[in-house]
N, C-alpha and C positions, 0 to 999 in steps of 0.2 A: 312737296312740301316740305319746307324746312324744320328742322327739329326746336320746338318752344324752347326758351331760357327757363332756368328753375325747375323746381320739381323733382317729379320721379317720372323719369325715364325708363319704360320698361325695354328691353332688346328680347328678338328673337332671332336665333341663328339657326341656316338647316339649309339643306340640297336645296330642296323646295323643288323635286325634281318627279311630278308637278305638285307647285303647292296647292291645298285642297283644303275643304271647309273644315277639317278638323285642326289644321292649323290656325285658322282664321277665328274658332270658336275657343279654342284654347287662349289666343292671346286677348278675346275680348273678355272671357271670363276673369282671366288676374288683372285685367286692365280695370275691370268693376271692382273686384272685390280687395284690391290691393291700393285703389284710386290713385293709379297712373295718372300723368299729365298726357302719356303718347306712348306707343309702342312703336320701338324701329324694328323693320326685318332686314334681315342682313343676310341674304343669297351667299352661299359660298362659292368661290373660285373654282379650287380643287380638291375638297374634303379629303383626308388622309385614307379614310377606309372604303372610297368611291374612286381611285386611282386604277386606272386600266380596265374600269369598265364604259359600256355605254351607257350615255347620259346625256340630255339635252346642252347644249353649250350653256356656258354662263350666264351669255345674253340673251339666249332664249329664255333662261330660267329668271333673268331678272326682267322680263318684259313679262312674263307670267305672274310674276309677284306684284307689279307695279299696276296690272289689271286687276288683280285680285284684291287689293286695298282700297282701290279707289273708289268704292262705297262706304268705306269708316274712314271718319275724319280725322279719328285721333291714333290712324295707323300710318305710317309713310316708311319710305324703303331708301336703304344706303347700297349704292356700290362701291365702298371702303374697300372690300374684300377682292372685287372684281378689279380696281385700279390696282391693288397691292400685285397682284397675279400670282402663279406657284401655290402650291400646295398650303393649305388653310390652317393654320392654329390657331384655336381661338383665346388664346393668350395675348398673341397679336393685337387682335382687333380690340381685346377689352382694355390692353394697353391704351390703344390709340381713342378709345371712346373716353378714357380715362380724362388724358388731356383734353378732348374738343370740350366735353361736357362736365370739367370739374365743380360745375357749380351744381350738378344735379345731383340725387341718388340714381344710382345703376341697378336695376331690378334685372339679372338674365334670365329668363324663362328656359324651363325644360320639363320634358315629362316626368313624371314621380317614378317610372321605371329605370331613368337614367341614375338616379343620387348614389345606387349601388356601385357605380362605377366612376363616380366621380374621382375616386383615390387614382386612376391610372390616368387623368387628364395630365396634361402638359404643363407642367407649373402650377397645380392646383393650388397651393399653398399661398402664392405673389395671388391669384383670382380671389381667394376667398378675403383677402384683405382690400381688395380692389372693387367688390361688386358684393350684392347679395343674390343668391340665387332663389328662384322661386319654382317650387316642383309641382306641378298642377298634375293631379291624378286622383283617381277612386282612393277610398280608405283602404288601409290594410298594409301601407308603407310605414307606417310608424316605428317598426321594429328594424326597418333599414336604419335610420337614424344611430342606433346603438352601434352599430356594425361602425359605418363611417366616423363615427366622433372618436372610436378605438382606432382608427387608424389617421385620421385627421387633426384629432383633438378637439379641445372645446372651442374654437375656434368654429368648425362647421357648425356646431349647434346654434350659434350667434349667428350666422351667416347662410346657414339652408332656411328655407321656411316652406315646409308642405303644405299644398293648399288644397281640399277636397274642393273638386271639380266636377261635371260630368266627364262620363267616359267619352270620348272620342277614338269608335274603331274602326278609322278610315286611314288606309296607306297608300303612300305614293306606290309601294311595290304592286299592290292589286289595283291601282290607276291604270299601271303601263299595262298589266297582265289583260286587262278588260277593255283597251283599245286593241290590242293584239287579235284580241278573239272580239273584236266589232259590237264590244256587250255596251249597255248604254253606261252613260258617267251621269246623270242624274241626281241631284243631291249630294254627289262627292266634289265637286267642282265648281267654282262661279260660272257662269255662262259663256263669261269672256274669255275664261282661261278654258273650257272648253273649245271653244271656238277659233282660239289662237293654237292648241294642240292640231286639230284636224285643218288648219289652211296651211300650217308648218309640216303637215305629213309626220309628227313627233312620235317617239315609241313603236314605230312598226316593226324595226329591226328587233331580232330576239337578241336579249341580254348575254352578257358574256359571266359565263358561271365561273 
């Protein structure tokens, strides 16, 4: 599905290794609360923090993401990072999105626990000029904004929105561990994703530490 023109475009990037219900529920909550026109999921090719680890291939993670969003008319998937290949830096993706969707307001969705680390992101000052961050999570992160503003200035206050959403206590790490232990994935991933995982024998090998 193509991205619709105009309006507010939400962006959710990640490894999606595998994509799970927490990702989908967070995206849906932000979509509704922020009045977004669409949410674009962007699987990473090789995120810097994952280099050297065992994980599903980019193509497999992209396929699972497509399966996961199929039931959501307002969600779509981009392969821009896969086509670019190499190590994925968010700033490169944001620059490309800003050119592709110049007529739209861009909202980059993150977990509230990531706000305190934004100052470490590559070229974060430029990102704050190009997009608005929407930090989804439970209450209690308001104090973090003071720390962020001290490091990144007033622009951070204007371009980072803290959104109170339900807590989604699901992790891809736990899902991979469950698969190795042959435990149920009920309620953790969409059924189509679960079927794909077992059909392709994903996550059976022990992860590299």
